C-alpha angles and dihedrals in degrees: 000000000000130000103236095211093057092040090052090049091054090048090052091051092051088046096051117126096250094049094046093046090050093052092044093051092046090051090047091052091051090047092050091049092051097044092045086076087062091055089050091055095042106023124199115265124227114298119237094241137109125239130027113355093209092065092052090047090056091046088055096041098052096054089044091055091046089052091051091050088052089051094052092041089062092040090052092052090051095048091045091053091044090056090047092052093047093052093043092053095045094053138049108250121218108211126209120276095247090059091047090055088056088052090052090056091051103035104018093241136083101220135016132155091237092053091049092051089051093051091045092057093045089054092048091049094051095044094048091045087059096045100037095074092055087080090069094067100063091034092058091046091049091052090051091051092051092047092048090062091062118115088234089079104033144323095273116163117249109191122184090253091063093047091049090049092052090047092052090050091050091047091050090052094046093048093049093050093047092047091055091048091047091051091051094049091047090052089051091049091053093047092050090050092052093046092048091050092052095047091049092053096042125078116238089238091068115112116265091012091129090050093050089049088053089050089054092052092048093050091051091051099045107138104170130098113354091348090072125084122251089231089060095054109112095219094050093046091049093050094047093048095044097044101040105020113198091007090057091055089052091050089051092051091047090051091049090050092051089046089236 
């Protein structure tokens, strides 16, 4: 059992600006050290600019480092929330007394395991709904960086080291987003198992049995935050349909069929 107020306070300390910036900068430093080996193997060719090449190298390096800090800032938010969801689902949360008084008005009782599972899932849905959209910022910047290397704009060099670096960044973003979604779905599965176990052991004549059954149905049909499918996101659907036309609608149908 965990006291949710104290647990939330610890989560806010870990998610403070200074702590998150320190972790993001440390991860960026490790990433730069690792990927620098690629640029030693496949060095950058001469840039199509006039003047001192060192100045242009710095003007390219600083935005790239800023972008990587943004990437790991988002990844850190996803991992921090994944840890929060995992601990919340593995323990029984004790909610504050003021919230329990509201439960008494609705259910006629202060505390009950089914009510706690319902509130846990609501908190997870709201928190993941706020964090999920952070993934769009580095993704859009990454797409712009890839498009800027096209010969339609200029004759910028695109060595294999740069391509591998971008692919690693995209893989890190994808893994962090999927891990958050997997943690949320696992928490829902655990909550449904607990609700089913209670409903099977409890007679239908028990007070609030119908309300607890309704809670079980709502938990199973949650579709906000990380409980929603990527194919149902309005932004992703609009991009797929606008960029690929009929093919985009087929991709959306395939994602819906795969429950992704």
